[in-house]
Backbone as ProteinMPNN parsed JSONL, in Angstrom:
{"seq_chain_A": "XXXXXXXXXXXXXXXXXXXXXXXXXXXXXXXXXXXXXXXXXXXXXXXXXXXXXXXXXXXXXXXXXXXXXXXXXX", "coords_chain_A": {"N_chain_A": [[22.019, -114.405, 66.736], [21.075, -114.623, 63.002], [21.876, -112.77, 60.648], [20.367, -111.736, 57.004], [20.305, -111.186, 54.319], [17.709, -109.771, 51.681], [18.372, -110.521, 48.877], [17.035, -109.509, 45.629], [14.354, -109.401, 43.276], [11.628, -107.065, 42.951], [9.011, -106.741, 42.689], [7.433, -108.685, 43.476], [5.214, -110.337, 46.326], [7.826, -112.343, 47.923], [10.127, -111.95, 49.741], [8.748, -110.878, 52.593], [7.439, -114.161, 52.728], [8.906, -115.995, 52.945], [10.027, -114.653, 55.743], [8.224, -114.37, 56.895], [7.166, -117.393, 57.668], [10.772, -118.073, 58.938], [9.44, -116.242, 60.65], [7.357, -117.998, 61.749], [8.301, -120.617, 62.392], [10.408, -119.947, 64.049], [12.91, -119.128, 64.141], [15.924, -117.613, 64.928], [16.116, -115.452, 63.111], [17.448, -111.79, 61.327], [16.25, -109.778, 58.579], [16.806, -107.621, 56.116], [16.886, -105.722, 53.272], [17.367, -105.189, 50.06], [15.079, -101.537, 49.534], [12.009, -101.73, 48.598], [10.239, -100.385, 47.803], [9.239, -98.363, 44.814], [9.219, -96.454, 43.814], [10.138, -94.423, 46.342], [12.461, -95.77, 45.716], [14.103, -94.937, 43.547], [13.694, -92.005, 44.012], [14.956, -90.936, 46.512], [17.791, -90.117, 46.043], [17.043, -87.319, 45.022], [16.071, -87.096, 46.725], [17.263, -86.975, 49.79], [19.306, -85.134, 48.687], [18.142, -82.925, 46.604], [16.804, -81.299, 44.602], [17.398, -83.33, 40.728], [17.787, -81.198, 38.177], [18.271, -82.867, 35.337], [17.375, -86.142, 34.115], [18.739, -87.771, 34.28], [21.188, -87.758, 35.86], [19.057, -87.335, 38.375], [18.718, -90.685, 38.658], [21.467, -91.247, 38.839], [22.447, -90.707, 41.016], [20.114, -91.596, 42.709], [20.617, -93.687, 42.653], [24.054, -93.799, 43.98], [23.234, -93.875, 46.807], [20.662, -96.1, 47.617], [23.004, -97.952, 46.846], [25.064, -97.498, 48.83], [23.644, -97.97, 50.647], [22.782, -100.816, 50.27], [25.86, -101.605, 50.75], [26.388, -101.374, 52.597], [24.143, -103.132, 54.36], [24.801, -105.597, 53.271]], "CA_chain_A": [[21.562, -114.203, 65.363], [21.98, -114.501, 61.614], [21.462, -111.836, 60.063], [19.923, -112.605, 55.859], [20.291, -109.765, 53.219], [17.1, -110.829, 50.935], [18.763, -109.464, 47.752], [16.311, -110.089, 44.292], [13.62, -108.166, 42.116], [11.693, -106.2, 44.281], [7.65, -107.327, 42.409], [6.852, -109.653, 44.202], [5.723, -110.671, 48.034], [9.023, -113.009, 48.101], [10.697, -111.677, 51.165], [7.193, -111.731, 52.952], [6.845, -115.075, 52.849], [10.623, -116.101, 54.227], [9.588, -113.668, 56.936], [6.557, -115.124, 57.895], [7.886, -118.714, 57.675], [11.3, -118.162, 59.189], [8.826, -116.929, 62.389], [6.269, -119.419, 62.344], [9.93, -121.205, 63.042], [11.065, -119.415, 65.373], [14.011, -118.64, 63.934], [15.986, -115.799, 65.382], [16.659, -114.024, 62.149], [17.252, -111.049, 61.523], [16.406, -109.309, 57.579], [17.155, -106.573, 55.494], [16.782, -105.6, 52.079], [16.455, -103.377, 50.237], [13.878, -100.949, 49.25], [10.907, -102.312, 47.666], [9.26, -99.246, 46.953], [9.981, -98.228, 43.647], [9.355, -94.701, 43.68], [10.686, -94.181, 47.677], [13.874, -96.123, 45.798], [14.629, -94.0, 43.029], [13.391, -90.441, 44.259], [16.246, -91.476, 47.964], [19.395, -89.246, 45.621], [17.004, -86.105, 45.337], [15.477, -86.461, 48.38], [18.435, -86.177, 51.086], [20.878, -84.235, 48.427], [18.485, -82.171, 46.528], [16.832, -81.689, 42.3], [18.139, -82.203, 39.436], [17.558, -80.465, 36.275], [18.385, -83.251, 34.858], [16.85, -87.464, 34.767], [19.673, -88.914, 34.328], [21.847, -87.146, 37.267], [18.256, -87.749, 39.673], [18.616, -91.858, 38.594], [22.184, -91.739, 39.868], [21.997, -89.628, 42.676], [19.123, -92.305, 43.478], [21.687, -95.484, 42.596], [24.455, -94.185, 44.673], [22.304, -93.449, 47.994], [21.196, -97.226, 47.637], [24.202, -98.357, 46.499], [25.599, -97.391, 50.432], [22.28, -99.008, 51.766], [22.939, -102.106, 50.525], [26.907, -102.03, 50.947], [25.686, -101.625, 54.444], [23.83, -104.733, 54.695], [26.098, -106.212, 53.1]], "C_chain_A": [[21.521, -114.277, 64.27], [21.279, -113.801, 60.907], [21.324, -112.225, 58.291], [19.426, -111.14, 55.4], [19.412, -110.356, 52.193], [17.417, -109.994, 49.449], [17.833, -110.411, 46.616], [15.214, -108.655, 43.558], [12.161, -108.319, 43.305], [9.147, -106.228, 43.885], [7.097, -108.163, 42.9], [6.528, -109.914, 45.96], [7.015, -112.297, 48.822], [9.196, -112.811, 49.916], [9.691, -111.922, 52.602], [7.092, -112.628, 53.546], [7.842, -115.707, 53.656], [10.187, -115.014, 55.137], [9.311, -115.341, 58.203], [7.164, -116.984, 58.514], [9.198, -119.08, 58.619], [10.324, -117.493, 60.638], [8.294, -117.377, 62.445], [7.199, -120.719, 62.624], [11.106, -120.284, 64.56], [12.26, -119.508, 65.454], [14.521, -117.393, 63.853], [16.53, -115.831, 64.08], [16.67, -113.018, 61.823], [17.028, -110.624, 59.511], [16.643, -107.834, 56.973], [16.724, -107.062, 53.573], [16.236, -104.189, 51.493], [15.289, -102.612, 49.95], [13.055, -101.38, 48.149], [9.784, -101.331, 46.921], [10.005, -98.449, 46.178], [10.309, -96.917, 43.718], [9.833, -94.108, 44.947], [12.561, -95.0, 46.659], [14.846, -95.146, 45.039], [13.958, -92.492, 43.614], [14.142, -90.049, 45.991], [17.091, -90.005, 47.221], [18.641, -87.8, 45.882], [16.356, -86.176, 46.445], [16.272, -85.985, 49.207], [19.001, -85.205, 50.054], [19.863, -83.025, 47.348], [18.135, -82.482, 45.068], [17.867, -81.832, 41.902], [17.474, -82.255, 38.934], [17.002, -82.281, 35.26], [17.516, -85.713, 35.609], [18.269, -88.003, 35.34], [20.939, -88.453, 35.633], [20.558, -87.189, 38.837], [18.491, -89.135, 39.787], [20.765, -92.135, 39.139], [22.756, -91.644, 41.101], [21.064, -90.488, 43.529], [19.969, -93.811, 43.769], [22.591, -95.698, 43.753], [23.593, -94.443, 46.598], [21.604, -95.248, 48.34], [21.785, -98.487, 47.336], [25.446, -98.81, 48.053], [24.159, -98.739, 51.57], [22.487, -100.116, 52.007], [24.909, -102.478, 50.821], [26.893, -102.177, 52.362], [24.796, -103.089, 54.697], [24.075, -106.116, 54.097], [26.889, -107.233, 54.23]], "O_chain_A": [[22.54, -113.62, 64.06], [20.148, -114.106, 60.528], [22.164, -113.071, 57.983], [18.607, -110.331, 55.838], [19.874, -111.345, 51.624], [16.772, -109.026, 49.047], [17.827, -111.642, 46.615], [15.38, -107.441, 43.443], [11.82, -109.202, 44.093], [8.274, -105.84, 44.662], [5.923, -108.316, 42.563], [7.42, -109.729, 46.789], [6.918, -112.944, 49.865], [8.635, -113.313, 50.89], [9.813, -112.827, 53.427], [6.752, -112.562, 54.727], [7.697, -115.939, 54.856], [9.943, -114.207, 54.24], [9.598, -116.192, 59.045], [7.433, -117.406, 59.638], [9.113, -120.17, 59.184], [10.419, -118.145, 61.678], [8.227, -117.686, 63.635], [6.704, -121.756, 63.067], [11.991, -120.244, 65.415], [12.851, -119.866, 66.474], [14.121, -116.415, 63.221], [17.637, -116.367, 64.029], [15.479, -112.71, 61.879], [17.83, -111.333, 58.903], [16.59, -106.918, 57.794], [16.446, -108.097, 52.967], [15.575, -103.182, 51.748], [14.273, -103.257, 50.209], [13.395, -101.379, 46.966], [8.954, -101.429, 46.017], [11.066, -97.909, 46.492], [11.419, -96.384, 43.691], [10.041, -92.917, 44.715], [13.663, -94.648, 47.08], [15.896, -94.661, 45.459], [14.015, -91.954, 42.508], [13.854, -88.999, 46.566], [17.009, -88.926, 47.807], [19.168, -87.023, 46.678], [16.112, -85.164, 47.102], [16.239, -84.794, 49.514], [19.266, -84.154, 50.636], [20.558, -82.044, 47.08], [18.654, -83.352, 44.369], [18.922, -81.242, 42.134], [16.533, -83.047, 38.916], [15.93, -82.655, 34.784], [17.319, -86.254, 36.698], [18.664, -88.454, 36.415], [21.434, -89.427, 36.2], [20.931, -87.109, 40.007], [18.571, -89.415, 40.983], [21.157, -93.152, 39.712], [23.351, -92.369, 41.899], [21.03, -90.353, 44.752], [19.943, -94.641, 44.678], [22.577, -96.698, 44.47], [23.722, -95.477, 47.253], [22.064, -95.732, 49.374], [21.363, -99.636, 47.466], [26.201, -99.757, 48.276], [23.996, -99.591, 52.444], [22.507, -100.673, 53.104], [25.198, -103.644, 51.09], [27.38, -103.063, 53.063], [25.251, -103.99, 55.402], [23.692, -107.257, 54.357], [27.998, -107.699, 53.969]]}, "name": "protein", "num_of_chains": 1, "seq": "XXXXXXXXXXXXXXXXXXXXXXXXXXXXXXXXXXXXXXXXXXXXXXXXXXXXXXXXXXXXXXXXXXXXXXXXXX"}
């Protein structure tokens, strides 16, 4: 099995197209990708670690959680 991380922009359905084409060809590929739900991605830090009074700290928490996830999949 080949593991592929689908990095890149999250505003279109290009990932789904690739996955569907690979499934159609019966390729043995496992796909992972960043969180493509913007709100979920932005809020994951405060959802896991608790609220922040300042947006910069909220954003930093989210970015750090997302970075851990990305490093694991890559």
